[in-house]
All heavy atoms as a GROMACS GRO file, in nm:
protein
  596
    1MET      N    1  -4.198   2.270   0.158
    1MET     CA    2  -4.105   2.169   0.219
    1MET      C    3  -3.983   2.238   0.247
    1MET      O    4  -3.928   2.309   0.181
    1MET     CB    5  -4.088   2.062   0.121
    1MET     CG    6  -4.210   1.968   0.103
    1MET     SD    7  -4.181   1.814   0.025
    1MET     CE    8  -4.088   1.846  -0.134
    2SER      N    9  -3.933   2.207   0.366
    2SER     CA   10  -3.801   2.262   0.416
    2SER      C   11  -3.691   2.148   0.400
    2SER      O   12  -3.716   2.028   0.400
    2SER     CB   13  -3.803   2.294   0.558
    2SER     OG   14  -3.831   2.186   0.638
    3ALA      N   15  -3.577   2.200   0.359
    3ALA     CA   16  -3.458   2.104   0.336
    3ALA      C   17  -3.423   2.043   0.479
    3ALA      O   18  -3.414   2.120   0.582
    3ALA     CB   19  -3.357   2.179   0.278
    4GLN      N   20  -3.390   1.919   0.467
    4GLN     CA   21  -3.350   1.842   0.600
    4GLN      C   22  -3.201   1.873   0.618
    4GLN      O   23  -3.122   1.867   0.518
    4GLN     CB   24  -3.380   1.703   0.598
    4GLN     CG   25  -3.518   1.671   0.617
    4GLN     CD   26  -3.532   1.517   0.619
    4GLN    OE1   27  -3.453   1.446   0.577
    4GLN    NE2   28  -3.652   1.473   0.691
    5ARG      N   29  -3.162   1.899   0.746
    5ARG     CA   30  -3.018   1.911   0.766
    5ARG      C   31  -2.957   1.778   0.786
    5ARG      O   32  -3.024   1.689   0.840
    5ARG     CB   33  -2.995   1.997   0.894
    5ARG     CG   34  -3.045   2.136   0.864
    5ARG     CD   35  -3.016   2.237   0.988
    5ARG     NE   36  -2.926   2.180   1.086
    5ARG     CZ   37  -2.883   2.236   1.200
    5ARG    NH1   38  -2.930   2.351   1.212
    5ARG    NH2   39  -2.803   2.182   1.284
    6PRO      N   40  -2.837   1.752   0.751
    6PRO     CA   41  -2.770   1.621   0.771
    6PRO      C   42  -2.755   1.600   0.924
    6PRO      O   43  -2.739   1.693   0.998
    6PRO     CB   44  -2.639   1.631   0.700
    6PRO     CG   45  -2.628   1.760   0.636
    6PRO     CD   46  -2.756   1.843   0.679
    7SER      N   47  -2.774   1.478   0.963
    7SER     CA   48  -2.771   1.443   1.104
    7SER      C   49  -2.623   1.449   1.154
    7SER      O   50  -2.535   1.436   1.071
    7SER     CB   51  -2.835   1.310   1.135
    7SER     OG   52  -2.751   1.213   1.075
    8THR      N   53  -2.603   1.456   1.274
    8THR     CA   54  -2.457   1.460   1.337
    8THR      C   55  -2.405   1.325   1.294
    8THR      O   56  -2.287   1.322   1.272
    8THR     CB   57  -2.482   1.482   1.485
    8THR    OG1   58  -2.551   1.600   1.505
    8THR    CG2   59  -2.338   1.490   1.538
    9LEU      N   60  -2.471   1.222   1.319
    9LEU     CA   61  -2.405   1.086   1.284
    9LEU      C   62  -2.362   1.078   1.139
    9LEU      O   63  -2.241   1.023   1.123
    9LEU     CB   64  -2.511   0.967   1.309
    9LEU     CG   65  -2.468   0.832   1.298
    9LEU    CD1   66  -2.350   0.809   1.378
    9LEU    CD2   67  -2.581   0.736   1.322
   10SER      N   68  -2.435   1.121   1.050
   10SER     CA   69  -2.398   1.134   0.902
   10SER      C   70  -2.265   1.220   0.889
   10SER      O   71  -2.160   1.173   0.813
   10SER     CB   72  -2.498   1.180   0.822
   10SER     OG   73  -2.607   1.118   0.816
   11LEU      N   74  -2.244   1.318   0.962
   11LEU     CA   75  -2.131   1.410   0.944
   11LEU      C   76  -2.007   1.340   1.007
   11LEU      O   77  -1.907   1.342   0.960
   11LEU     CB   78  -2.157   1.536   1.016
   11LEU     CG   79  -2.254   1.638   0.938
   11LEU    CD1   80  -2.281   1.762   1.025
   11LEU    CD2   81  -2.187   1.662   0.794
   12ILE      N   82  -2.035   1.273   1.130
   12ILE     CA   83  -1.925   1.198   1.183
   12ILE      C   84  -1.879   1.083   1.101
   12ILE      O   85  -1.752   1.056   1.088
   12ILE     CB   86  -1.970   1.137   1.322
   12ILE    CG1   87  -1.988   1.253   1.420
   12ILE    CG2   88  -1.875   1.028   1.378
   12ILE    CD1   89  -2.056   1.220   1.557
   13ILE      N   90  -1.970   1.004   1.036
   13ILE     CA   91  -1.935   0.894   0.949
   13ILE      C   92  -1.866   0.954   0.826
   13ILE      O   93  -1.764   0.900   0.783
   13ILE     CB   94  -2.061   0.821   0.904
   13ILE    CG1   95  -2.123   0.745   1.017
   13ILE    CG2   96  -2.032   0.730   0.787
   13ILE    CD1   97  -2.248   0.682   0.995
   14LEU      N   98  -1.901   1.061   0.770
   14LEU     CA   99  -1.824   1.136   0.665
   14LEU      C  100  -1.700   1.173   0.694
   14LEU      O  101  -1.596   1.148   0.612
   14LEU     CB  102  -1.910   1.253   0.602
   14LEU     CG  103  -1.848   1.327   0.491
   14LEU    CD1  104  -1.838   1.237   0.366
   14LEU    CD2  105  -1.930   1.446   0.450
   15ALA      N  106  -1.674   1.228   0.813
   15ALA     CA  107  -1.542   1.263   0.859
   15ALA      C  108  -1.455   1.140   0.872
   15ALA      O  109  -1.343   1.154   0.839
   15ALA     CB  110  -1.564   1.347   0.987
   16ALA      N  111  -1.504   1.028   0.929
   16ALA     CA  112  -1.424   0.915   0.958
   16ALA      C  113  -1.381   0.858   0.810
   16ALA      O  114  -1.263   0.804   0.796
   16ALA     CB  115  -1.501   0.811   1.028
   17VAL      N  116  -1.473   0.852   0.720
   17VAL     CA  117  -1.442   0.801   0.584
   17VAL      C  118  -1.330   0.890   0.516
   17VAL      O  119  -1.229   0.837   0.476
   17VAL     CB  120  -1.560   0.799   0.506
   17VAL    CG1  121  -1.527   0.773   0.354
   17VAL    CG2  122  -1.656   0.698   0.544
   18ILE      N  123  -1.343   1.014   0.538
   18ILE     CA  124  -1.228   1.108   0.485
   18ILE      C  125  -1.098   1.083   0.555
   18ILE      O  126  -0.997   1.077   0.481
   18ILE     CB  127  -1.271   1.250   0.496
   18ILE    CG1  128  -1.398   1.283   0.390
   18ILE    CG2  129  -1.166   1.353   0.469
   18ILE    CD1  130  -1.467   1.424   0.415
   19VAL      N  131  -1.099   1.069   0.687
   19VAL     CA  132  -0.968   1.061   0.763
   19VAL      C  133  -0.916   0.916   0.715
   19VAL      O  134  -0.796   0.896   0.707
   19VAL     CB  135  -1.008   1.056   0.913
   19VAL    CG1  136  -0.880   1.011   0.999
   19VAL    CG2  137  -1.021   1.206   0.940
   20ALA      N  138  -0.995   0.809   0.709
   20ALA     CA  139  -0.951   0.680   0.674
   20ALA      C  140  -0.888   0.680   0.528
   20ALA      O  141  -0.783   0.607   0.502
   20ALA     CB  142  -1.062   0.571   0.682
   21ALA      N  143  -0.952   0.747   0.433
   21ALA     CA  144  -0.896   0.754   0.302
   21ALA      C  145  -0.774   0.830   0.294
   21ALA      O  146  -0.673   0.779   0.229
   21ALA     CB  147  -1.000   0.832   0.213
   22PHE      N  148  -0.756   0.939   0.378
   22PHE     CA  149  -0.640   1.020   0.388
   22PHE      C  150  -0.521   0.926   0.440
   22PHE      O  151  -0.419   0.921   0.388
   22PHE     CB  152  -0.654   1.137   0.461
   22PHE     CG  153  -0.522   1.221   0.469
   22PHE    CD1  154  -0.479   1.293   0.364
   22PHE    CD2  155  -0.452   1.229   0.590
   22PHE    CE1  156  -0.374   1.369   0.371
   22PHE    CE2  157  -0.348   1.306   0.606
   22PHE     CZ  158  -0.292   1.376   0.492
   23ALA      N  159  -0.556   0.863   0.555
   23ALA     CA  160  -0.450   0.763   0.613
   23ALA      C  161  -0.404   0.663   0.530
   23ALA      O  162  -0.289   0.628   0.507
   23ALA     CB  163  -0.513   0.711   0.754
   24GLY      N  164  -0.505   0.604   0.457
   24GLY     CA  165  -0.459   0.500   0.354
   24GLY      C  166  -0.377   0.545   0.235
   24GLY      O  167  -0.284   0.472   0.216
   25TYR      N  168  -0.417   0.658   0.205
   25TYR     CA  169  -0.326   0.723   0.086
   25TYR      C  170  -0.183   0.752   0.134
   25TYR      O  171  -0.088   0.710   0.072
   25TYR     CB  172  -0.392   0.849   0.041
   25TYR     CG  173  -0.299   0.924  -0.067
   25TYR    CD1  174  -0.299   0.880  -0.208
   25TYR    CD2  175  -0.233   1.037  -0.016
   25TYR    CE1  176  -0.214   0.944  -0.279
   25TYR    CE2  177  -0.153   1.104  -0.108
   25TYR     CZ  178  -0.155   1.054  -0.242
   25TYR     OH  179  -0.064   1.129  -0.334
   26ARG      N  180  -0.174   0.817   0.266
   26ARG     CA  181  -0.045   0.828   0.312
   26ARG      C  182   0.029   0.711   0.340
   26ARG      O  183   0.155   0.705   0.310
   26ARG     CB  184  -0.059   0.908   0.458
   26ARG     CG  185  -0.118   1.046   0.444
   26ARG     CD  186  -0.013   1.149   0.415
   26ARG     NE  187   0.091   1.149   0.513
   26ARG     CZ  188   0.190   1.215   0.509
   26ARG    NH1  189   0.209   1.295   0.416
   26ARG    NH2  190   0.279   1.225   0.610
   27TYR      N  191  -0.030   0.605   0.383
   27TYR     CA  192   0.041   0.471   0.406
   27TYR      C  193   0.092   0.414   0.269
   27TYR      O  194   0.197   0.372   0.262
   27TYR     CB  195  -0.041   0.375   0.476
   27TYR     CG  196   0.017   0.239   0.486
   27TYR    CD1  197   0.119   0.216   0.574
   27TYR    CD2  198  -0.019   0.134   0.404
   27TYR    CE1  199   0.191   0.096   0.588
   27TYR    CE2  200   0.045   0.013   0.410
   27TYR     CZ  201   0.145  -0.008   0.500
   27TYR     OH  202   0.203  -0.137   0.509
   28LEU      N  203   0.004   0.413   0.176
   28LEU     CA  204   0.040   0.353   0.040
   28LEU      C  205   0.146   0.419  -0.032
   28LEU      O  206   0.206   0.368  -0.123
   28LEU     CB  207  -0.094   0.327  -0.042
   28LEU     CG  208  -0.180   0.225   0.011
   28LEU    CD1  209  -0.312   0.225  -0.075
   28LEU    CD2  210  -0.120   0.086   0.013
   29THR      N  211   0.166   0.551  -0.008
   29THR     CA  212   0.262   0.627  -0.076
   29THR      C  213   0.383   0.670   0.006
   29THR      O  214   0.470   0.739  -0.040
   29THR     CB  215   0.199   0.753  -0.132
   29THR    OG1  216   0.150   0.837  -0.014
   29THR    CG2  217   0.080   0.736  -0.229
   30MET      N  218   0.396   0.613   0.135
   30MET     CA  219   0.517   0.649   0.211
   30MET      C  220   0.641   0.583   0.153
   30MET      O  221   0.634   0.474   0.098
   30MET     CB  222   0.498   0.620   0.361
   30MET     CG  223   0.511   0.474   0.395
   30MET     SD  224   0.479   0.455   0.569
   30MET     CE  225   0.485   0.261   0.569
   31PRO      N  226   0.757   0.661   0.172
   31PRO     CA  227   0.872   0.608   0.106
   31PRO      C  228   0.915   0.480   0.184
   31PRO      O  229   0.896   0.454   0.303
   31PRO     CB  230   0.975   0.723   0.126
   31PRO     CG  231   0.918   0.802   0.232
   31PRO     CD  232   0.769   0.778   0.232
   32ASP      N  233   1.012   0.398   0.114
   32ASP     CA  234   1.062   0.273   0.158
   32ASP      C  235   1.161   0.308   0.271
   32ASP      O  236   1.257   0.398   0.236
   32ASP     CB  237   1.128   0.200   0.035
   32ASP     CG  238   1.173   0.060   0.080
   32ASP    OD1  239   1.154   0.015   0.204
   32ASP    OD2  240   1.217  -0.016  -0.005
   33GLN      N  241   1.164   0.263   0.387
   33GLN     CA  242   1.245   0.289   0.495
   33GLN      C  243   1.339   0.186   0.536
   33GLN      O  244   1.391   0.180   0.644
   33GLN     CB  245   1.160   0.346   0.610
   33GLN     CG  246   1.086   0.473   0.588
   33GLN     CD  247   0.994   0.523   0.693
   33GLN    OE1  248   0.990   0.461   0.801
   33GLN    NE2  249   0.933   0.629   0.682
   34ARG      N  250   1.329   0.082   0.447
   34ARG     CA  251   1.427  -0.038   0.492
   34ARG      C  252   1.571  -0.004   0.468
   34ARG      O  253   1.600   0.078   0.372
   34ARG     CB  254   1.386  -0.153   0.386
   34ARG     CG  255   1.247  -0.202   0.415
   34ARG     CD  256   1.232  -0.325   0.311
   34ARG     NE  257   1.235  -0.287   0.182
   34ARG     CZ  258   1.256  -0.359   0.078
   34ARG    NH1  259   1.256  -0.487   0.090
   34ARG    NH2  260   1.265  -0.308  -0.048
   35SER      N  261   1.651  -0.055   0.550
   35SER     CA  262   1.808  -0.036   0.522
   35SER      C  263   1.850  -0.130   0.418
   35SER      O  264   1.779  -0.222   0.371
   35SER     CB  265   1.870  -0.069   0.659
   35SER     OG  266   1.874  -0.208   0.676
   36ALA      N  267   1.980  -0.114   0.377
   36ALA     CA  268   2.036  -0.186   0.275
   36ALA      C  269   2.046  -0.328   0.312
   36ALA      O  270   2.016  -0.423   0.235
   36ALA     CB  271   2.166  -0.137   0.237
   37THR      N  272   2.065  -0.361   0.440
   37THR     CA  273   2.064  -0.499   0.496
   37THR      C  274   1.932  -0.556   0.483
   37THR      O  275   1.925  -0.676   0.451
   37THR     CB  276   2.120  -0.495   0.634
   37THR    OG1  277   2.239  -0.432   0.646
   37THR    CG2  278   2.137  -0.634   0.693
   38ASP      N  279   1.822  -0.487   0.517
   38ASP     CA  280   1.692  -0.536   0.514
   38ASP      C  281   1.658  -0.577   0.362
   38ASP      O  282   1.595  -0.671   0.343
   38ASP     CB  283   1.594  -0.434   0.577
   38ASP     CG  284   1.606  -0.417   0.714
   38ASP    OD1  285   1.660  -0.500   0.782
   38ASP    OD2  286   1.564  -0.303   0.766
   39LYS      N  287   1.691  -0.496   0.279
   39LYS     CA  288   1.662  -0.518   0.134
   39LYS      C  289   1.732  -0.637   0.085
   39LYS      O  290   1.674  -0.721   0.015
   39LYS     CB  291   1.701  -0.388   0.049
   39LYS     CG  292   1.619  -0.273   0.067
   39LYS     CD  293   1.668  -0.154  -0.022
   39LYS     CE  294   1.594  -0.028   0.022
   39LYS     NZ  295   1.646   0.090  -0.055
   40LEU      N  296   1.864  -0.649   0.126
   40LEU     CA  297   1.946  -0.774   0.075
   40LEU      C  298   1.878  -0.891   0.137
   40LEU      O  299   1.856  -0.994   0.068
   40LEU     CB  300   2.084  -0.754   0.127
   40LEU     CG  301   2.179  -0.860   0.070
   40LEU    CD1  302   2.176  -0.870  -0.074
   40LEU    CD2  303   2.317  -0.829   0.125
   41SER      N  304   1.834  -0.882   0.263
   41SER     CA  305   1.773  -1.011   0.327
   41SER      C  306   1.650  -1.038   0.258
   41SER      O  307   1.614  -1.163   0.238
   41SER     CB  308   1.752  -0.968   0.482
   41SER     OG  309   1.685  -1.069   0.543
   42ASP      N  310   1.564  -0.940   0.229
   42ASP     CA  311   1.446  -0.968   0.156
   42ASP      C  312   1.457  -1.024   0.018
   42ASP      O  313   1.400  -1.121  -0.028
   42ASP     CB  314   1.351  -0.836   0.139
   42ASP     CG  315   1.301  -0.790   0.271
   42ASP    OD1  316   1.295  -0.865   0.371
   42ASP    OD2  317   1.262  -0.676   0.284
   43ALA      N  318   1.571  -0.985  -0.043
   43ALA     CA  319   1.601  -1.036  -0.178
   43ALA      C  320   1.643  -1.185  -0.172
   43ALA      O  321   1.614  -1.268  -0.253
   43ALA     CB  322   1.712  -0.956  -0.250
   44ILE      N  323   1.734  -1.207  -0.074
   44ILE     CA  324   1.769  -1.349  -0.052
   44ILE      C  325   1.656  -1.450  -0.020
   44ILE      O  326   1.636  -1.554  -0.071
   44ILE     CB  327   1.874  -1.354   0.056
   44ILE    CG1  328   2.009  -1.288   0.002
   44ILE    CG2  329   1.900  -1.502   0.095
   44ILE    CD1  330   2.109  -1.276   0.118
   45ARG      N  331   1.559  -1.391   0.053
   45ARG     CA  332   1.436  -1.473   0.086
   45ARG      C  333   1.345  -1.494  -0.034
   45ARG      O  334   1.282  -1.594  -0.041
   45ARG     CB  335   1.357  -1.400   0.194
   45ARG     CG  336   1.264  -1.488   0.267
   45ARG     CD  337   1.201  -1.415   0.379
   45ARG     NE  338   1.293  -1.334   0.470
   45ARG     CZ  339   1.275  -1.202   0.502
   45ARG    NH1  340   1.170  -1.140   0.451
   45ARG    NH2  341   1.368  -1.143   0.570
   46GLU      N  342   1.357  -1.394  -0.124
   46GLU     CA  343   1.269  -1.418  -0.249
   46GLU      C  344   1.340  -1.493  -0.364
   46GLU      O  345   1.282  -1.532  -0.462
   46GLU     CB  346   1.242  -1.285  -0.300
   46GLU     CG  347   1.122  -1.213  -0.235
   46GLU     CD  348   0.991  -1.281  -0.248
   46GLU    OE1  349   0.954  -1.333  -0.359
   46GLU    OE2  350   0.922  -1.297  -0.141
   47LEU      N  351   1.469  -1.529  -0.341
   47LEU     CA  352   1.544  -1.604  -0.457
   47LEU      C  353   1.470  -1.728  -0.510
   47LEU      O  354   1.458  -1.747  -0.621
   47LEU     CB  355   1.686  -1.637  -0.411
   47LEU     CG  356   1.783  -1.518  -0.455
   47LEU    CD1  357   1.925  -1.559  -0.389
   47LEU    CD2  358   1.785  -1.494  -0.600
   48PRO      N  359   1.408  -1.809  -0.412
   48PRO     CA  360   1.350  -1.924  -0.459
   48PRO      C  361   1.217  -1.901  -0.551
   48PRO      O  362   1.182  -1.988  -0.629
   48PRO     CB  363   1.298  -2.008  -0.332
   48PRO     CG  364   1.392  -1.952  -0.225
   48PRO     CD  365   1.429  -1.808  -0.269
   49ASN      N  366   1.166  -1.783  -0.552
   49ASN     CA  367   1.058  -1.743  -0.627
   49ASN      C  368   1.090  -1.688  -0.754
   49ASN      O  369   1.008  -1.644  -0.841
   49ASN     CB  370   0.965  -1.644  -0.550
   49ASN     CG  371   0.905  -1.709  -0.422
   49ASN    OD1  372   0.866  -1.833  -0.422
   49ASN    ND2  373   0.891  -1.629  -0.327
   50GLY      N  374   1.220  -1.669  -0.786
   50GLY     CA  375   1.272  -1.614  -0.915
   50GLY      C  376   1.365  -1.496  -0.894
   50GLY      O  377   1.338  -1.411  -0.794
   51ALA      N  378   1.453  -1.476  -0.983
   51ALA     CA  379   1.555  -1.370  -0.981
   51ALA      C  380   1.478  -1.230  -0.988
   51ALA      O  381   1.530  -1.131  -0.926
   51ALA     CB  382   1.657  -1.389  -1.078
   52ASP      N  383   1.379  -1.229  -1.086
   52ASP     CA  384   1.313  -1.091  -1.100
   52ASP      C  385   1.244  -1.049  -0.971
   52ASP      O  386   1.244  -0.939  -0.944
   52ASP     CB  387   1.217  -1.096  -1.207
   52ASP     CG  388   1.112  -1.214  -1.194
   52ASP    OD1  389   1.139  -1.304  -1.126
   52ASP    OD2  390   0.999  -1.188  -1.254
   53LYS      N  391   1.182  -1.134  -0.896
   53LYS     CA  392   1.114  -1.106  -0.772
   53LYS      C  393   1.227  -1.066  -0.667
   53LYS      O  394   1.199  -0.972  -0.574
   53LYS     CB  395   1.024  -1.220  -0.724
   53LYS     CG  396   0.913  -1.235  -0.812
   53LYS     CD  397   0.818  -1.357  -0.761
   53LYS     CE  398   0.711  -1.371  -0.877
   53LYS     NZ  399   0.629  -1.492  -0.838
   54ALA      N  400   1.333  -1.130  -0.662
   54ALA     CA  401   1.445  -1.101  -0.569
   54ALA      C  402   1.506  -0.962  -0.605
   54ALA      O  403   1.526  -0.885  -0.513
   54ALA     CB  404   1.548  -1.204  -0.581
   55GLU      N  405   1.513  -0.935  -0.738
   55GLU     CA  406   1.568  -0.802  -0.766
   55GLU      C  407   1.479  -0.693  -0.734
   55GLU      O  408   1.523  -0.583  -0.694
   55GLU     CB  409   1.591  -0.807  -0.920
   55GLU     CG  410   1.661  -0.679  -0.963
   55GLU     CD  411   1.574  -0.595  -1.059
   55GLU    OE1  412   1.467  -0.651  -1.116
   55GLU    OE2  413   1.605  -0.490  -1.059
   56ARG      N  414   1.343  -0.717  -0.737
   56ARG     CA  415   1.242  -0.607  -0.693
   56ARG      C  416   1.268  -0.564  -0.547
   56ARG      O  417   1.242  -0.458  -0.515
   56ARG     CB  418   1.101  -0.648  -0.709
   56ARG     CG  419   1.048  -0.662  -0.852
   56ARG     CD  420   0.906  -0.665  -0.850
   56ARG     NE  421   0.869  -0.794  -0.795
   56ARG     CZ  422   0.754  -0.853  -0.821
   56ARG    NH1  423   0.678  -0.820  -0.917
   56ARG    NH2  424   0.726  -0.982  -0.760
   57GLN      N  425   1.313  -0.666  -0.455
   57GLN     CA  426   1.337  -0.640  -0.322
   57GLN      C  427   1.449  -0.536  -0.301
   57GLN      O  428   1.464  -0.473  -0.189
   57GLN     CB  429   1.358  -0.760  -0.242
   57GLN     CG  430   1.238  -0.858  -0.247
   57GLN     CD  431   1.124  -0.795  -0.186
   57GLN    OE1  432   1.126  -0.725  -0.092
   57GLN    NE2  433   1.001  -0.823  -0.246
   58LEU      N  434   1.546  -0.508  -0.390
   58LEU     CA  435   1.655  -0.427  -0.384
   58LEU      C  436   1.609  -0.282  -0.415
   58LEU      O  437   1.693  -0.187  -0.392
   58LEU     CB  438   1.761  -0.477  -0.463
   58LEU     CG  439   1.821  -0.604  -0.425
   58LEU    CD1  440   1.930  -0.653  -0.527
   58LEU    CD2  441   1.876  -0.612  -0.283
   59GLU      N  442   1.499  -0.264  -0.472
   59GLU     CA  443   1.451  -0.123  -0.522
   59GLU      C  444   1.379  -0.057  -0.406
   59GLU      O  445   1.317  -0.122  -0.318
   59GLU     CB  446   1.372  -0.140  -0.647
   59GLU     CG  447   1.427  -0.214  -0.760
   59GLU     CD  448   1.330  -0.242  -0.874
   59GLU    OE1  449   1.214  -0.215  -0.857
   59GLU    OE2  450   1.377  -0.297  -0.973
   60ASP      N  451   1.377   0.076  -0.413
   60ASP     CA  452   1.303   0.157  -0.327
   60ASP      C  453   1.150   0.145  -0.379
   60ASP      O  454   1.134   0.209  -0.496
   60ASP     CB  455   1.342   0.298  -0.313
   60ASP     CG  456   1.477   0.321  -0.244
   60ASP    OD1  457   1.498   0.228  -0.145
   60ASP    OD2  458   1.542   0.404  -0.254
   61ARG      N  459   1.065   0.094  -0.303
   61ARG     CA  460   0.931   0.083  -0.351
   61ARG      C  461   0.834   0.120  -0.235
   61ARG      O  462   0.861   0.092  -0.127
   61ARG     CB  463   0.891  -0.048  -0.403
   61ARG     CG  464   0.982  -0.096  -0.511
   61ARG     CD  465   0.942  -0.247  -0.558
   61ARG     NE  466   0.956  -0.342  -0.453
   61ARG     CZ  467   0.877  -0.430  -0.440
   61ARG    NH1  468   0.776  -0.461  -0.520
   61ARG    NH2  469   0.882  -0.517  -0.335
   62THR      N  470   0.721   0.190  -0.279
   62THR     CA  471   0.617   0.222  -0.166
   62THR      C  472   0.532   0.101  -0.137
   62THR      O  473   0.532   0.001  -0.218
   62THR     CB  474   0.523   0.339  -0.215
   62THR    OG1  475   0.460   0.296  -0.333
   62THR    CG2  476   0.604   0.453  -0.265
   63PRO      N  477   0.471   0.100  -0.028
   63PRO     CA  478   0.384  -0.008  -0.001
   63PRO      C  479   0.278  -0.033  -0.109
   63PRO      O  480   0.232  -0.155  -0.129
   63PRO     CB  481   0.315   0.033   0.132
   63PRO     CG  482   0.426   0.115   0.195
   63PRO     CD  483   0.484   0.194   0.081
   64GLY      N  484   0.242   0.072  -0.161
   64GLY     CA  485   0.135   0.060  -0.283
   64GLY      C  486   0.201  -0.007  -0.394
   64GLY      O  487   0.125  -0.097  -0.471
   65GLN      N  488   0.324   0.012  -0.434
   65GLN     CA  489   0.387  -0.061  -0.535
   65GLN      C  490   0.412  -0.199  -0.492
   65GLN      O  491   0.383  -0.298  -0.583
   65GLN     CB  492   0.522   0.007  -0.566
   65GLN     CG  493   0.507   0.148  -0.631
   65GLN     CD  494   0.644   0.213  -0.636
   65GLN    OE1  495   0.728   0.204  -0.554
   65GLN    NE2  496   0.662   0.280  -0.747
   66LYS      N  497   0.445  -0.233  -0.379
   66LYS     CA  498   0.452  -0.374  -0.333
   66LYS      C  499   0.326  -0.448  -0.336
   66LYS      O  500   0.323  -0.562  -0.388
   66LYS     CB  501   0.505  -0.375  -0.188
   66LYS     CG  502   0.655  -0.325  -0.179
   66LYS     CD  503   0.693  -0.328  -0.013
   66LYS     CE  504   0.820  -0.255  -0.005
   66LYS     NZ  505   0.856  -0.259   0.132
   67LEU      N  506   0.214  -0.382  -0.301
   67LEU     CA  507   0.085  -0.440  -0.307
   67LEU      C  508   0.036  -0.473  -0.455
   67LEU      O  509  -0.005  -0.578  -0.487
   67LEU     CB  510  -0.028  -0.340  -0.237
   67LEU     CG  511  -0.164  -0.395  -0.246
   67LEU    CD1  512  -0.177  -0.524  -0.147
   67LEU    CD2  513  -0.260  -0.288  -0.181
   68GLY      N  514   0.082  -0.380  -0.546
   68GLY     CA  515   0.052  -0.398  -0.684
   68GLY      C  516   0.129  -0.516  -0.741
   68GLY      O  517   0.082  -0.596  -0.809
   69ASP      N  518   0.251  -0.526  -0.696
   69ASP     CA  519   0.348  -0.640  -0.738
   69ASP      C  520   0.292  -0.764  -0.691
   69ASP      O  521   0.275  -0.867  -0.763
   69ASP     CB  522   0.477  -0.626  -0.690
   69ASP     CG  523   0.550  -0.510  -0.772
   69ASP    OD1  524   0.511  -0.474  -0.876
   69ASP    OD2  525   0.661  -0.467  -0.719
   70MET      N  526   0.235  -0.770  -0.571
   70MET     CA  527   0.180  -0.890  -0.507
   70MET      C  528   0.054  -0.936  -0.588
   70MET      O  529   0.032  -1.055  -0.616
   70MET     CB  530   0.139  -0.879  -0.374
   70MET     CG  531   0.095  -1.008  -0.288
   70MET     SD  532   0.063  -0.978  -0.126
   70MET     CE  533  -0.085  -0.863  -0.126
   71ILE      N  534  -0.031  -0.835  -0.631
   71ILE     CA  535  -0.160  -0.868  -0.696
   71ILE      C  536  -0.110  -0.923  -0.827
   71ILE      O  537  -0.172  -1.018  -0.882
   71ILE     CB  538  -0.236  -0.748  -0.718
   71ILE    CG1  539  -0.297  -0.707  -0.576
   71ILE    CG2  540  -0.355  -0.760  -0.813
   71ILE    CD1  541  -0.365  -0.571  -0.577
   72LYS      N  542  -0.022  -0.857  -0.900
   72LYS     CA  543   0.018  -0.916  -1.025
   72LYS      C  544   0.079  -1.056  -1.023
   72LYS      O  545   0.070  -1.142  -1.107
   72LYS     CB  546   0.138  -0.823  -1.093
   72LYS     CG  547   0.087  -0.686  -1.142
   72LYS     CD  548   0.194  -0.605  -1.199
   72LYS     CE  549   0.152  -0.468  -1.236
   72LYS     NZ  550   0.262  -0.387  -1.279
   73ASP      N  551   0.161  -1.080  -0.906
   73ASP     CA  552   0.210  -1.211  -0.896
   73ASP      C  553   0.102  -1.316  -0.877
   73ASP      O  554   0.108  -1.438  -0.934
   73ASP     CB  555   0.305  -1.214  -0.772
   73ASP     CG  556   0.433  -1.137  -0.804
   73ASP    OD1  557   0.462  -1.107  -0.917
   73ASP    OD2  558   0.508  -1.116  -0.701
   74LYS      N  559  -0.001  -1.278  -0.804
   74LYS     CA  560  -0.112  -1.373  -0.782
   74LYS      C  561  -0.198  -1.399  -0.908
   74LYS      O  562  -0.249  -1.509  -0.916
   74LYS     CB  563  -0.202  -1.326  -0.664
   74LYS     CG  564  -0.133  -1.321  -0.523
   74LYS     CD  565  -0.109  -1.461  -0.480
   74LYS     CE  566  -0.030  -1.447  -0.340
   74LYS     NZ  567   0.013  -1.567  -0.288
   75THR      N  568  -0.213  -1.307  -0.983
   75THR     CA  569  -0.296  -1.308  -1.105
   75THR      C  570  -0.226  -1.360  -1.216
   75THR      O  571  -0.281  -1.391  -1.323
   75THR     CB  572  -0.367  -1.175  -1.141
   75THR    OG1  573  -0.272  -1.071  -1.165
   75THR    CG2  574  -0.466  -1.130  -1.017
   76GLY      N  575  -0.087  -1.360  -1.212
   76GLY     CA  576  -0.007  -1.402  -1.326
   76GLY      C  577   0.014  -1.297  -1.438
   76GLY      O  578   0.058  -1.325  -1.538
   77GLU      N  579  -0.033  -1.168  -1.408
   77GLU     CA  580   0.003  -1.063  -1.511
   77GLU      C  581   0.142  -1.036  -1.521
   77GLU      O  582   0.229  -1.053  -1.435
   77GLU     CB  583  -0.078  -0.945  -1.471
   77GLU     CG  584  -0.233  -0.955  -1.483
   77GLU     CD  585  -0.302  -0.830  -1.438
   77GLU    OE1  586  -0.233  -0.718  -1.460
   77GLU    OE2  587  -0.407  -0.824  -1.398
   78GLN      N  588   0.187  -0.973  -1.628
   78GLN     CA  589   0.317  -0.934  -1.652
   78GLN      C  590   0.332  -0.786  -1.642
   78GLN      O  591   0.265  -0.694  -1.676
   78GLN     CB  592   0.375  -0.969  -1.793
   78GLN     CG  593   0.376  -1.125  -1.802
   78GLN     CD  594   0.486  -1.181  -1.689
   78GLN    OE1  595   0.587  -1.114  -1.676
   78GLN    NE2  596   0.454  -1.297  -1.647
   0.00000   0.00000   0.00000
């Protein structure tokens, strides 16, 4: 029996998955680019939800950290 070579379609799909994973990682770890005014505005908007949530808006956080905080808020974890 001879070994089968992967089809071109399989290689294209594998390459697309690798590119998507890399792009997702880059997005989730990119630095916070908000200005001080943007951070203050976000903090004021979060005040009705609690001072701790408003205070988080003043910190430099990556989109991944923001996503993690949103999940914790929805599940009620501390």
